C-alpha atoms as one frame of an Amber mdcrd trajectory, in Angstrom:
protein
   1.195 -14.734   1.548   0.141 -18.260   0.781  -2.088 -20.209   3.153  -0.610
 -23.624   3.900  -2.322 -26.408   5.832  -0.458 -29.396   7.324  -1.932 -32.725
   8.191  -0.830 -36.219   9.165   0.823 -35.754  12.522   0.193 -38.029  15.471
   1.636 -40.529  17.876   3.794 -43.319  16.553   6.080 -45.913  18.171   9.847
 -45.828  17.647  10.715 -47.465  14.334   7.337 -46.602  12.906   6.355 -44.453
   9.933   4.264 -41.371   9.413   3.365 -39.253   6.383   2.852 -35.522   6.661
   1.099 -33.490   4.012   0.982 -29.769   3.235  -1.584 -28.271   0.892  -2.594
 -24.941  -0.526  -5.374 -23.865  -2.788  -3.202 -21.485  -4.733  -1.607 -22.477
  -8.053   1.398 -20.331  -7.180   2.492 -23.412  -5.259   4.291 -24.656  -8.340
   6.868 -21.868  -8.242   7.573 -22.061  -4.535  10.479 -23.772  -2.875   8.824
 -25.927  -0.222  10.403 -26.801   3.071   9.665 -28.798   6.199  10.905 -27.459
   9.527  10.496 -28.841  12.977  10.726 -27.462  16.465  11.215 -29.652  19.521
  10.443 -28.385  23.022  13.205 -26.069  24.229  14.993 -26.120  20.914  15.234
 -23.826  17.918  13.280 -24.459  14.761  15.395 -26.410  12.320  15.202 -27.211
   8.610  14.396 -30.864   7.979  14.071 -31.067   4.217  13.351 -28.924   1.202
  12.374 -29.377  -2.437  12.701 -26.822  -5.239  10.032 -26.265  -7.857  12.171
 -28.429 -10.163  12.306 -31.270  -7.664  15.817 -30.870  -6.274  15.896 -32.019
  -2.689  17.862 -31.342   0.483  17.846 -33.233   3.733  19.297 -32.490   7.133
  21.889 -35.028   8.206  19.633 -36.153  11.086  16.945 -37.418   8.728  18.911
 -38.403   5.616  17.985 -41.889   4.488  14.827 -41.987   6.679  12.700 -39.102
   5.422  11.571 -38.405   1.827  10.152 -35.095   0.660   7.962 -34.939  -2.446
   5.589 -32.593  -4.183   2.721 -32.750  -6.644   2.420 -29.439  -8.462  -0.814
 -30.523 -10.159  -2.471 -30.947  -6.754  -0.638 -28.119  -4.935   0.558 -30.512
  -2.291   3.798 -31.549  -0.602   4.496 -34.569   1.536   7.108 -35.784   4.004
   7.320 -39.542   4.340   9.033 -40.408   7.602  10.302 -43.853   8.386  12.407
 -45.438  11.119  11.195 -42.712  13.502  13.104 -42.035  16.677  12.218 -40.231
  19.850  14.448 -37.407  18.684  12.058 -36.813  15.842   9.401 -35.697  18.248
   8.519 -32.103  17.409   5.996 -29.805  15.842   6.500 -29.968  12.080   5.860
 -26.919   9.935   5.651 -26.581   6.176   6.920 -23.429   4.569   6.680 -22.093
   1.062   9.249 -19.597  -0.182   9.703 -17.372  -3.157  11.892 -14.310  -3.656
   8.836 -12.169  -4.391   6.472 -13.408  -1.639   8.976 -14.313   1.020   8.126
 -17.194   3.339   4.630 -18.448   4.213   4.145 -20.884   7.131   1.593 -23.502
   7.977   0.145 -23.786  11.485   2.204 -26.898  12.404   1.371 -30.489  13.159
   2.578 -32.422  16.178   4.609 -35.605  15.732   5.247 -37.657  18.879   7.464
 -40.757  18.758   6.999 -42.753  21.920   6.359 -46.277  23.093
């Protein structure tokens, strides 16, 4: 297991921006596929974006063009830059690191609320 810590959540108005970060102290970070999930009240957890250790990215249709995932292997960190936020983006956001040998490790989650 890898301990992951998210930060950067908060309250933002519709149309605003927010940047989430996910960090670990372990250098194994560089071999992990990193993902952002979110879970809104009453809904299932869904994949938002992912980035492989080589930098290949994936985005859910709902966030494509608005969110950008990135990673810094030297600092063992990952980020999710969110722009043009909508009320539908309100959720708890979780980072997850995955490898075939370790399985998945989750952060504790950070709340994002988009409201005027």
